[in-house]
C-alpha positions as a Markdown table, in Angstrom:
| # | Residue | x | y | z |
|---|---|---|---|---|
| 1 | Unk | 7.7 | -60.1 | -80.4 |
| 2 | Unk | 7.5 | -58.9 | -84.0 |
| 3 | Unk | 10.7 | -58.6 | -86.1 |
| 4 | Unk | 12.1 | -55.4 | -86.9 |
| 5 | Unk | 11.4 | -55.8 | -90.5 |
| 6 | Unk | 7.8 | -56.4 | -89.8 |
| 7 | Unk | 7.7 | -53.1 | -87.7 |
| 8 | Unk | 9.4 | -51.3 | -90.5 |
| 9 | Unk | 6.9 | -52.0 | -93.3 |
| 10 | Unk | 3.8 | -50.3 | -91.8 |
| 11 | Unk | 6.2 | -47.3 | -90.8 |
| 12 | Unk | 7.4 | -47.1 | -94.3 |
| 13 | Unk | 4.0 | -47.3 | -95.7 |
| 14 | Unk | 2.7 | -44.6 | -93.3 |
| 15 | Unk | 5.8 | -42.3 | -94.4 |
| 16 | Unk | 5.1 | -42.8 | -98.1 |
| 17 | Unk | 1.3 | -42.2 | -97.8 |
| 18 | Unk | 1.6 | -39.1 | -95.7 |
| 19 | Unk | 4.3 | -37.8 | -98.1 |
| 20 | Unk | 2.2 | -38.6 | -101.0 |
| 21 | Unk | -0.8 | -36.8 | -99.8 |
| 22 | Unk | 1.5 | -33.7 | -99.1 |
| 23 | Unk | 2.6 | -33.6 | -102.6 |
| 24 | Unk | -1.0 | -34.3 | -104.1 |
| 25 | Unk | -2.0 | -31.2 | -102.1 |
| 26 | Unk | 0.7 | -29.2 | -103.6 |
| 27 | Unk | -0.3 | -30.3 | -107.1 |
| 28 | Unk | -3.9 | -29.3 | -106.4 |
| 29 | Unk | -2.4 | -25.7 | -105.6 |
| 30 | Unk | -0.5 | -25.8 | -108.5 |
| 31 | Unk | -3.7 | -26.3 | -110.7 |
| 32 | Unk | -5.0 | -23.1 | -109.3 |
| 33 | Unk | -6.6 | -23.7 | -106.1 |
| 34 | Unk | -5.6 | -21.2 | -103.5 |
| 35 | Unk | -4.7 | -21.5 | -99.6 |
| 36 | Unk | -2.5 | -24.6 | -99.9 |
| 37 | Unk | 0.7 | -24.1 | -97.8 |
| 38 | Unk | 2.8 | -25.6 | -100.3 |
| 39 | Unk | 6.3 | -24.8 | -98.9 |
| 40 | Unk | 5.2 | -26.5 | -95.6 |
| 41 | Unk | 3.8 | -29.3 | -97.3 |
| 42 | Unk | 6.8 | -30.0 | -99.4 |
| 43 | Unk | 9.0 | -29.7 | -96.4 |
| 44 | Unk | 6.7 | -32.3 | -94.6 |
| 45 | Unk | 7.2 | -34.7 | -97.6 |
| 46 | Unk | 11.0 | -34.2 | -97.6 |
| 47 | Unk | 11.1 | -34.9 | -94.0 |
| 48 | Unk | 9.3 | -38.2 | -94.8 |
| 49 | Unk | 12.1 | -39.5 | -97.2 |
| 50 | Unk | 14.8 | -38.6 | -94.8 |
| 51 | Unk | 12.6 | -40.6 | -92.0 |
| 52 | Unk | 12.0 | -43.5 | -94.4 |
| 53 | Unk | 15.8 | -43.9 | -95.1 |
| 54 | Unk | 16.4 | -44.0 | -91.1 |
| 55 | Unk | 13.4 | -46.4 | -90.8 |
| 56 | Unk | 14.7 | -48.7 | -93.7 |
| 57 | Unk | 18.2 | -49.2 | -91.9 |
| 58 | Unk | 20.3 | -46.5 | -93.8 |
| 59 | Unk | 22.5 | -46.0 | -90.9 |
| 60 | Unk | 23.4 | -49.6 | -90.8 |
| 61 | Unk | 26.3 | -49.6 | -93.6 |
| 62 | Unk | 28.6 | -47.0 | -94.9 |
| 63 | Unk | 26.8 | -46.9 | -98.4 |
| 64 | Unk | 23.4 | -46.5 | -96.3 |
| 65 | Unk | 24.6 | -43.5 | -94.2 |
| 66 | Unk | 26.1 | -41.9 | -97.3 |
| 67 | Unk | 22.6 | -42.2 | -99.0 |
| 68 | Unk | 21.0 | -40.9 | -96.0 |
| 69 | Unk | 23.2 | -37.8 | -95.8 |
| 70 | Unk | 22.5 | -37.3 | -99.5 |
| 71 | Unk | 18.8 | -37.2 | -98.7 |
| 72 | Unk | 19.5 | -34.8 | -95.8 |
| 73 | Unk | 21.3 | -32.6 | -98.6 |
| 74 | Unk | 18.1 | -32.9 | -100.5 |
| 75 | Unk | 16.0 | -31.6 | -97.5 |
| 76 | Unk | 18.2 | -28.7 | -97.3 |
| 77 | Unk | 17.9 | -28.2 | -101.1 |
| 78 | Unk | 14.1 | -28.2 | -100.8 |
| 79 | Unk | 14.3 | -25.7 | -97.8 |
| 80 | Unk | 17.1 | -23.4 | -99.3 |
| 81 | Unk | 15.7 | -23.3 | -102.7 |
| 82 | Unk | 12.4 | -21.6 | -101.8 |
| 83 | Unk | 14.6 | -18.7 | -100.5 |
| 84 | Unk | 17.4 | -18.6 | -103.1 |
| 85 | Unk | 17.4 | -20.9 | -106.2 |
| 86 | Unk | 21.4 | -21.1 | -106.0 |
| 87 | Unk | 21.7 | -22.1 | -102.5 |
| 88 | Unk | 19.3 | -25.0 | -103.2 |
| 89 | Unk | 21.0 | -26.1 | -106.1 |
| 90 | Unk | 24.4 | -26.3 | -104.2 |
| 91 | Unk | 22.6 | -28.3 | -101.6 |
| 92 | Unk | 21.4 | -30.6 | -104.3 |
| 93 | Unk | 24.9 | -30.7 | -106.0 |
| 94 | Unk | 26.4 | -31.9 | -102.4 |
| 95 | Unk | 23.7 | -34.4 | -102.3 |
| 96 | Unk | 24.5 | -35.8 | -105.6 |
| 97 | Unk | 28.0 | -36.1 | -104.7 |
| 98 | Unk | 27.1 | -38.0 | -101.5 |
| 99 | Unk | 24.9 | -40.4 | -103.6 |
| 100 | Unk | 28.0 | -41.0 | -105.9 |
| 101 | Unk | 30.1 | -41.8 | -102.9 |
| 102 | Unk | 27.4 | -44.0 | -101.7 |
| 103 | Unk | 27.1 | -46.0 | -104.9 |
| 104 | Unk | 30.9 | -46.3 | -105.1 |
| 105 | Unk | 31.1 | -47.8 | -101.7 |
| 106 | Unk | 28.1 | -50.2 | -102.3 |
| 107 | Unk | 30.2 | -51.9 | -105.1 |
| 108 | Unk | 30.6 | -51.1 | -108.8 |
| 109 | Unk | 31.0 | -53.3 | -112.0 |
| 110 | Unk | 33.7 | -51.5 | -114.1 |
| 111 | Unk | 32.1 | -53.0 | -117.1 |
| 112 | Unk | 28.6 | -51.4 | -116.4 |
| 113 | Unk | 30.1 | -48.1 | -115.6 |
| 114 | Unk | 32.0 | -48.1 | -119.0 |
| 115 | Unk | 28.8 | -49.0 | -120.9 |
| 116 | Unk | 26.8 | -46.2 | -119.1 |
| 117 | Unk | 29.3 | -43.3 | -119.6 |
| 118 | Unk | 28.8 | -42.6 | -123.3 |
| 119 | Unk | 25.0 | -43.4 | -123.2 |
| 120 | Unk | 24.3 | -40.7 | -120.4 |
| 121 | Unk | 27.2 | -38.3 | -121.5 |
| 122 | Unk | 25.1 | -38.1 | -124.6 |
| 123 | Unk | 21.9 | -37.6 | -123.1 |
| 124 | Unk | 23.4 | -34.8 | -120.7 |
| 125 | Unk | 25.2 | -33.4 | -123.8 |
| 126 | Unk | 21.7 | -33.0 | -125.8 |
| 127 | Unk | 20.2 | -31.6 | -122.8 |
| 128 | Unk | 23.1 | -29.1 | -122.4 |
| 129 | Unk | 22.9 | -27.8 | -126.0 |
| 130 | Unk | 19.4 | -27.0 | -125.3 |
| 131 | Unk | 19.5 | -25.6 | -121.9 |
| 132 | Unk | 22.7 | -23.8 | -121.4 |
| 133 | Unk | 22.1 | -21.1 | -124.0 |
| 134 | Unk | 18.8 | -20.2 | -122.0 |
| 135 | Unk | 20.8 | -19.9 | -118.6 |
| 136 | Unk | 21.8 | -16.5 | -117.6 |
| 137 | Unk | 25.7 | -16.2 | -117.4 |
| 138 | Unk | 26.1 | -15.9 | -113.9 |
| 139 | Unk | 24.2 | -19.3 | -113.5 |
| 140 | Unk | 25.8 | -21.3 | -116.0 |
| 141 | Unk | 28.8 | -22.5 | -114.1 |
| 142 | Unk | 26.5 | -23.8 | -111.5 |
| 143 | Unk | 24.3 | -25.4 | -114.0 |
| 144 | Unk | 27.1 | -27.1 | -115.8 |
| 145 | Unk | 28.6 | -28.3 | -112.5 |
| 146 | Unk | 25.1 | -29.7 | -111.5 |
| 147 | Unk | 24.8 | -31.5 | -114.7 |
| 148 | Unk | 28.2 | -33.1 | -114.3 |
| 149 | Unk | 27.2 | -34.2 | -110.7 |
| 150 | Unk | 23.7 | -35.7 | -111.5 |
| 151 | Unk | 25.2 | -37.6 | -114.6 |
| 152 | Unk | 27.9 | -39.0 | -112.6 |
| 153 | Unk | 25.2 | -40.1 | -110.0 |
| 154 | Unk | 23.1 | -41.9 | -112.6 |
| 155 | Unk | 26.2 | -43.5 | -114.3 |
| 156 | Unk | 27.3 | -45.0 | -110.8 |
| 157 | Unk | 23.9 | -46.2 | -110.1 |
| 158 | Unk | 24.0 | -48.0 | -113.5 |
| 159 | Unk | 27.1 | -49.6 | -112.6 |
| 160 | Unk | 25.9 | -50.9 | -109.0 |
| 161 | Unk | 27.0 | -54.5 | -108.8 |
| 162 | Unk | 26.6 | -56.1 | -105.4 |
| 163 | Unk | 24.0 | -54.0 | -103.8 |
| 164 | Unk | 21.0 | -56.0 | -103.0 |
| 165 | Unk | 18.5 | -53.0 | -103.5 |
| 166 | Unk | 20.3 | -51.7 | -106.7 |
| 167 | Unk | 17.3 | -51.9 | -108.7 |
| 168 | Unk | 15.6 | -49.2 | -106.5 |
| 169 | Unk | 18.8 | -47.0 | -106.4 |
| 170 | Unk | 18.9 | -47.1 | -110.2 |
| 171 | Unk | 15.2 | -46.3 | -110.6 |
| 172 | Unk | 15.6 | -43.6 | -108.0 |
| 173 | Unk | 18.5 | -42.0 | -109.8 |
| 174 | Unk | 17.0 | -42.1 | -113.3 |
| 175 | Unk | 13.7 | -40.4 | -111.8 |
| 176 | Unk | 15.6 | -37.8 | -110.0 |
| 177 | Unk | 17.6 | -37.0 | -113.3 |
| 178 | Unk | 14.1 | -36.5 | -115.2 |
| 179 | Unk | 12.5 | -34.5 | -112.4 |
| 180 | Unk | 15.6 | -32.1 | -112.7 |
| 181 | Unk | 14.9 | -31.7 | -116.4 |
| 182 | Unk | 11.5 | -30.3 | -115.4 |
| 183 | Unk | 13.2 | -28.2 | -112.7 |
| 184 | Unk | 15.5 | -26.6 | -115.3 |
| 185 | Unk | 12.6 | -26.1 | -117.7 |
| 186 | Unk | 10.6 | -24.3 | -114.8 |
| 187 | Unk | 13.4 | -22.1 | -113.9 |
| 188 | Unk | 14.8 | -21.2 | -117.3 |
| 189 | Unk | 12.6 | -22.1 | -120.1 |
| 190 | Unk | 8.9 | -21.8 | -119.1 |
| 191 | Unk | 7.7 | -20.5 | -115.7 |
| 192 | Unk | 4.2 | -22.3 | -116.1 |
| 193 | Unk | 3.3 | -23.9 | -112.8 |
| 194 | Unk | 2.4 | -26.9 | -114.8 |
| 195 | Unk | 6.0 | -28.0 | -114.7 |
| 196 | Unk | 5.2 | -28.8 | -111.1 |
| 197 | Unk | 3.2 | -32.0 | -112.3 |
| 198 | Unk | 6.4 | -33.5 | -113.9 |
| 199 | Unk | 8.7 | -32.3 | -111.4 |
| 200 | Unk | 7.3 | -33.0 | -108.0 |
| 201 | Unk | 6.0 | -36.7 | -108.4 |
| 202 | Unk | 9.2 | -37.6 | -109.9 |
| 203 | Unk | 11.6 | -36.0 | -107.4 |
| 204 | Unk | 9.8 | -37.3 | -104.3 |
| 205 | Unk | 9.3 | -40.8 | -106.0 |
| 206 | Unk | 13.1 | -40.6 | -106.5 |
| 207 | Unk | 13.8 | -39.7 | -102.9 |
| 208 | Unk | 11.7 | -42.4 | -101.4 |
| 209 | Unk | 13.3 | -45.0 | -103.8 |
| 210 | Unk | 16.7 | -43.9 | -102.6 |
| 211 | Unk | 15.7 | -44.0 | -99.2 |
| 212 | Unk | 14.3 | -47.4 | -99.4 |
| 213 | Unk | 17.4 | -48.7 | -101.1 |
| 214 | Unk | 19.6 | -47.1 | -98.3 |
| 215 | Unk | 19.0 | -50.4 | -96.2 |
| 216 | Unk | 20.6 | -52.5 | -98.6 |
| 217 | Unk | 23.6 | -54.7 | -98.1 |
| 218 | Unk | 26.4 | -55.8 | -100.3 |
| 219 | Unk | 25.7 | -59.2 | -101.7 |
| 220 | Unk | 29.3 | -60.3 | -102.2 |
| 221 | Unk | 29.5 | -59.7 | -105.9 |
| 222 | Unk | 32.8 | -58.5 | -107.4 |
| 223 | Unk | 33.3 | -55.0 | -107.2 |
| 224 | Unk | 35.0 | -53.3 | -110.0 |
| 225 | Unk | 34.8 | -56.2 | -112.4 |
């Protein structure tokens, strides 16, 4: 009988392909082609990354389960965000807290975290100086809290030490961070639909990278070194 791993690969490839097709169709709509059911296609793509985490073995470890739950939070963020921005942002904030917990459970190098903190604080600080004055006062606490959560998520991803798929997780975290810059620009700076071309490919790429990393295991390296 074929191994579980050999069965997983075509299933993951199919999920990635179908979701990529959905995102591509949404980008066609963003380019001005009418009649594309964008919201349903985006939710289909989001369902794809949750399913990918399950197929990749995300339920096989504590860190993987937390990452999978974080991706479920992203799914709800996509669903709720189309109804009310604030509700979607809260769901994504919760997702980033779960990703932080996943990375902490997977195993961290204290040295890597300490190196990453000033770098990412400086980057987020620069973005905040640009963005926060453009945010309506009633949304500023949520935006600032979200910035803290996603920065912590990237810092902890940089600190991953003994997780055998840490490269996937780190790349996913950074892509997520950059995609949210486009989201913020879209919402608070420039409502042009062309922001979709920066936001959606990076966001869905990030979620699939995190989904694929969720099946990782600890490799026995020293945590907290």
